[in-house]
C-alpha positions in Angstrom: 19.5 -95.0 99.8 16.0 -94.4 98.8 15.4 -97.5 97.0 18.1 -99.7 98.5 17.2 -103.6 100.4 20.4 -104.9 102.4 18.8 -108.1 100.8 18.8 -110.4 103.6 15.3 -111.6 102.6 16.2 -112.1 98.6 18.5 -114.7 99.8 16.3 -116.9 101.8 13.3 -116.4 99.9 11.0 -115.2 96.5 10.7 -112.7 96.8 11.3 -110.4 94.0 9.7 -107.0 94.6 12.6 -104.8 95.6 14.3 -105.5 92.5 14.5 -103.7 88.4 16.4 -105.9 86.6 15.8 -105.5 83.4 16.2 -108.0 80.1 17.4 -111.1 81.4 20.9 -109.1 83.2 22.7 -109.4 86.4 24.9 -107.0 87.4 27.8 -107.8 90.6 29.9 -105.0 92.0 32.3 -105.8 94.4 34.4 -103.3 95.9 37.5 -104.2 97.9 40.6 -103.1 100.2 43.0 -103.8 96.9 40.5 -103.7 94.2 36.6 -103.6 92.2 35.3 -106.2 90.6 32.3 -106.2 88.2 30.4 -109.3 86.8 27.6 -108.8 84.4 25.3 -112.4 83.9 22.3 -113.2 81.3 19.5 -115.4 81.4 19.3 -118.3 79.3 16.8 -120.6 80.0 17.1 -121.8 83.1 20.7 -121.3 83.8 23.2 -118.4 83.9 25.7 -116.7 81.1 28.7 -114.6 81.8 28.8 -111.8 79.8 31.2 -109.5 81.2 34.2 -109.9 83.8 36.3 -106.4 84.9 38.9 -106.0 87.8 40.7 -102.7 88.6 42.9 -102.5 90.9 42.8 -100.2 93.7 45.6 -97.7 94.9 46.4 -97.8 99.0 44.7 -96.4 101.4 41.3 -95.6 99.5 40.0 -97.7 101.4 40.9 -98.9 104.7 39.5 -101.6 107.5 37.2 -102.0 104.3 35.2 -98.2 105.0 36.0 -96.2 102.1 38.2 -93.5 102.6 38.5 -91.1 99.6 34.9 -92.1 97.5 35.9 -89.8 94.3 39.2 -92.4 93.9 36.2 -95.4 94.3 33.4 -93.8 91.9 36.8 -92.8 89.3 38.1 -96.3 89.3 34.4 -97.8 89.2 33.5 -95.4 86.1 36.5 -96.6 84.5 35.6 -99.7 84.9 32.1 -99.5 82.9 33.9 -97.7 80.2 34.8 -100.5 79.2 32.1 -102.6 80.0 29.1 -102.0 78.2 26.9 -102.7 80.5 22.8 -104.0 80.1 22.1 -102.7 82.9 22.9 -99.8 85.6 21.5 -101.3 88.6 23.8 -103.7 90.4 24.1 -105.6 93.7 27.6 -104.8 95.9 28.0 -106.1 99.1 29.8 -104.9 102.7 32.5 -106.5 105.0 34.1 -105.7 108.6 34.0 -104.7 111.7 31.1 -101.7 110.6 29.2 -104.9 110.2 26.7 -107.6 112.6 26.1 -110.8 111.4 24.0 -112.3 114.0 22.1 -115.5 114.6 18.9 -115.3 117.6 16.6 -117.5 119.2 13.3 -115.4 120.0 11.0 -116.8 122.1 7.6 -115.2 119.6 4.5 -115.6 120.4 2.8 -113.5 117.8 4.4 -112.9 114.7 3.1 -110.1 114.6 5.7 -108.9 116.9 9.2 -110.1 115.8 10.1 -106.9 114.2 9.8 -104.7 116.9 11.3 -107.8 119.4 14.6 -108.9 116.8 15.4 -104.8 116.8 14.7 -104.8 120.6 17.2 -107.7 121.5 19.7 -106.7 118.6 20.5 -103.4 120.3 22.3 -105.7 123.3 25.1 -106.8 120.2 25.4 -103.6 118.6 28.8 -101.9 119.6 27.5 -98.9 118.2 24.4 -96.5 118.9 21.2 -97.9 117.3 20.7 -94.5 115.7 23.8 -95.4 113.7 23.1 -98.4 112.5 20.5 -100.0 109.5 18.8 -103.5 110.6 17.8 -105.9 108.5 16.5 -109.5 109.5 15.4 -113.0 108.0 13.1 -116.0 110.2 15.2 -119.1 109.9 12.3 -121.0 111.5 9.7 -121.8 114.0 8.4 -123.9 116.3 5.5 -124.9 118.0 6.6 -123.4 121.3 6.9 -120.0 119.7 10.7 -120.3 119.2 11.8 -118.2 116.3 15.1 -118.3 114.7 16.3 -115.4 113.3 19.2 -114.5 111.5 20.4 -110.7 111.6 22.4 -108.0 109.6 23.3 -104.6 110.7 25.6 -102.0 109.2 26.6 -98.2 110.2 24.5 -96.1 108.4 27.7 -93.9 107.3 29.3 -97.1 105.9 26.6 -98.4 104.2 25.9 -94.7 103.0 29.3 -93.8 101.7 29.5 -97.8 100.1 26.0 -96.3 97.8 27.2 -92.8 97.2 29.8 -93.4 95.8 28.5 -96.3 93.8 26.1 -93.8 92.5 28.7 -90.5 91.1 29.9 -93.7 89.1 26.4 -93.5 87.7 25.0 -96.8 88.5 22.2 -97.8 91.0 23.0 -100.0 94.0 19.6 -101.9 94.1 20.6 -104.6 96.7 23.2 -104.4 99.3 24.4 -107.7 100.7 26.9 -109.1 102.9 30.4 -111.5 101.3 29.0 -114.0 103.2 26.1 -114.6 101.6 27.1 -113.8 98.2 30.6 -116.9 99.1 27.5 -118.8 99.7 25.5 -118.2 97.0 27.9 -118.6 94.0 28.4 -122.4 96.0 25.2 -123.2 96.0 24.4 -122.5 92.1 27.6 -124.8 91.0 28.2 -127.3 94.0 25.5 -130.4 94.9 23.6 -129.8 97.8 24.0 -132.5 100.8 22.0 -132.2 103.8 24.4 -134.8 105.7 27.5 -132.4 105.1 28.6 -129.2 106.0 31.1 -126.8 104.0 33.2 -124.2 104.8 33.7 -121.2 101.9 37.0 -118.6 102.9 37.8 -115.9 101.0 41.4 -115.3 101.5 41.4 -111.5 100.3 43.9 -108.2 100.4 43.1 -107.4 103.6 40.8 -110.1 105.7 40.0 -113.5 105.7 35.8 -114.4 105.4 35.3 -117.8 106.3 30.7 -118.6 106.7 30.0 -122.4 106.7 26.6 -123.6 105.5 24.4 -126.0 105.9 21.3 -126.7 105.2 20.8 -123.4 103.2 22.0 -121.4 106.3 24.9 -120.0 106.4 24.8 -121.4 110.3 28.8 -119.8 111.2 30.8 -116.9 109.9 34.2 -115.3 111.0 36.4 -112.5 109.6 39.7 -111.6 110.8 41.8 -109.1 109.9 45.1 -111.2 108.1 45.3 -111.1 104.4 47.8 -111.6 101.5 48.4 -107.7 102.1 50.6 -108.9 105.3 52.8 -111.0 103.2 53.4 -109.0 100.6 54.2 -105.9 103.2 56.6 -108.2 104.3 58.4 -109.4 101.2 58.9 -106.1 100.6 60.8 -105.3 103.5 62.6 -108.5 103.5 64.3 -108.4 99.3 64.0 -104.4 99.0 61.0 -104.1 96.7 58.8 -102.2 95.2 55.6 -103.3 96.4 54.4 -104.0 93.0 57.2 -106.3 92.0 56.4 -108.0 96.1 53.4 -108.8 94.7 54.3 -110.0 92.0 57.2 -112.4 93.6 54.1 -113.7 96.2 51.7 -115.0 93.6 55.0 -116.5 91.6 54.4 -114.6 88.4 58.8 -114.1 88.2 59.3 -117.5 87.4 62.3 -119.9 88.1 62.5 -121.5 92.4 61.9 -119.2 95.1 63.9 -117.6 97.1 64.2 -119.8 101.0 63.6 -116.5 102.9 60.4 -116.1 100.6 58.9 -119.7 100.5 59.0 -119.2 104.5 57.4 -116.5 104.4 54.8 -118.3 102.9 54.5 -121.1 105.3 54.4 -118.7 107.9 51.6 -117.0 106.1 49.7 -119.7 105.2 50.2 -121.5 109.0 48.6 -118.2 110.2 45.7 -117.9 107.9 44.9 -122.4 108.3 45.0 -121.5 112.6 42.3 -118.8 111.4 40.2 -121.7 109.1 41.0 -124.6 111.7 39.9 -122.1 114.5 36.4 -121.1 113.2 36.2 -124.9 112.1 36.5 -126.1 115.5 34.6 -123.2 117.4 31.3 -124.7 114.2 31.4 -127.8 115.4 31.9 -127.1 119.6 28.6 -125.2 119.5 26.3 -125.6 116.6 24.7 -129.7 116.4 24.8 -128.7 112.3 26.5 -131.9 110.2 30.4 -131.9 109.6 32.3 -129.3 108.0 33.4 -132.1 105.0 35.6 -129.6 102.7 36.8 -126.1 102.9 36.1 -123.8 99.6 38.7 -120.4 98.4 38.2 -117.9 97.3 39.9 -114.4 96.6 42.6 -113.5 95.6 45.3 -114.7 97.9 44.1 -118.2 97.2 45.9 -118.3 93.9 49.0 -117.8 96.2 50.9 -121.5 94.3 50.4 -124.2 97.2 48.4 -122.5 99.9 46.0 -124.9 98.8 47.7 -128.0 99.8 48.9 -126.4 102.8 45.8 -125.3 104.3 44.7 -128.9 103.5 47.6 -130.4 105.7 46.8 -128.6 108.2 42.8 -128.9 108.8 43.3 -132.4 107.6 39.9 -131.4 105.1 39.4 -131.7 101.2 40.6 -128.2 100.7 40.2 -127.0 96.8 39.8 -123.0 94.9 36.4 -122.4 94.2 35.3 -123.0 90.7 32.1 -119.7 90.1 31.8 -121.5 86.5 30.8 -125.6 87.4 27.3 -123.7 86.0 27.8 -120.5 84.8 28.2 -120.9 80.9 29.9 -118.2 78.8 31.8 -118.2 74.9 34.8 -120.0 74.4 35.5 -117.6 71.7 35.5 -114.4 74.4 36.3 -116.4 77.5 39.6 -119.3 77.4 39.5 -122.2 80.3 42.9 -120.3 80.5 40.9 -117.2 81.9 38.3 -117.8 83.5 40.7 -120.7 85.7 42.5 -117.2 86.9 40.1 -115.5 87.5 38.1 -118.0 89.3 38.7 -116.9 93.2 38.2 -113.6 92.3 35.5 -113.7 90.7 33.2 -115.2 93.0 31.8 -112.9 95.3 30.7 -110.4 92.7 29.4 -113.5 90.8 27.7 -114.5 94.1 26.0 -110.6 93.9 24.7 -111.0 90.0 23.1 -114.5 91.0 21.9 -112.1 93.9 20.7 -109.5 90.9 18.9 -112.3 89.3 16.7 -113.5 91.6 13.3 -112.6 90.5 
């Protein structure tokens, strides 16, 4: 793990001595429960250009509860990706999420800033569900008042989980220079592609195979995060059971890939799923509104593979009563139309959000 940072400082400042990405090339590698995504961007002036995007599906049970249980398979699938893409850099930024990770905003009374780190880590122990010797911690100071009240954002992750990701990546021939957090990657891609308004907050929701990740951003700070074990795999399994299909055929049916009208029972299952997802999102936004002094949420952006389910954004919008749309990580990122068609970019937009956010982090120098 030598040379690797949790990367939290990178999110809020221009500190760059932890990075060594050369030639203007920045690589983001997202290891999810059902797939691995890789993005390479290149700096052109003050903007970024898409060079490569690749995705490879993972077999079931390679990653369980967002922890790697078959590191050999993960490394093999990363190798498959990089054999198809001629990367300009072997240094990557990747990310973690799940129950092995704790994200906590804390307000501390710290008379002397030189004592901040010790006090943060001492206070953090009460929030950790694991022994402190088993975790890696990082933090970033958000603000400091004249009364010595200091707001910090703490990130803690189980060392064994962090090591498993780093080892799998390095066994595939890459170097994990920064390990970030999925929530921060979502914020990064949002801020790079959408205008900032200090009078509004935005909810960014990644609906993955086995999780729903919600981050509410206001004023450049991730004020609230929520990670729920609900995702697209739940409804795929239910369709598989109801229709006696293979998992792959059930997934195709869920995504509307068979053409023709959707069977009524499948439509009902899809509506129940959308209701469940919307309920989770609504709960998170309600909690934020009740507990934060930040601006109200103005709209919702959806990312992740299950955001592509036909009609899901409309169902969620109707239930939470907020404008809802699929995130577009290519609003401010250029590309070669001879390589990437608009139709292709529209298709990959929600699943490319996190790896693009990671590549942008890699490129902060």
